[in-house]
Phi, psi and omega in degrees: 000315181292334177290323185288321182297314177296319178303314179298315177303317179283335175281322181287325168305303181309318174300319181290320176287333175297313180297324174294320181292321180300312180302321182286321184265319185085005180275127183293342178299327181288327174291327177290317174293329175288319179293331178289314175300310178307312186296314181286327173299314180295318179301309181293324177292318175300315176299314184302310183287328171297324180299313176306308182295323169291339177281331177281329180277343182258000000 
């Protein structure tokens, strides 16, 4: 569990760094990387919380 929490935190940090690079350089590839990382981080978080909820129900 702790590993997944750290993984989600690090992915969100990586997305923030990508957006900061985009703000600093203006290169659209960093914005795209940030959105892709954010999208997959949210998907992973939803799956993680769904597993936790199903674990409590079962």
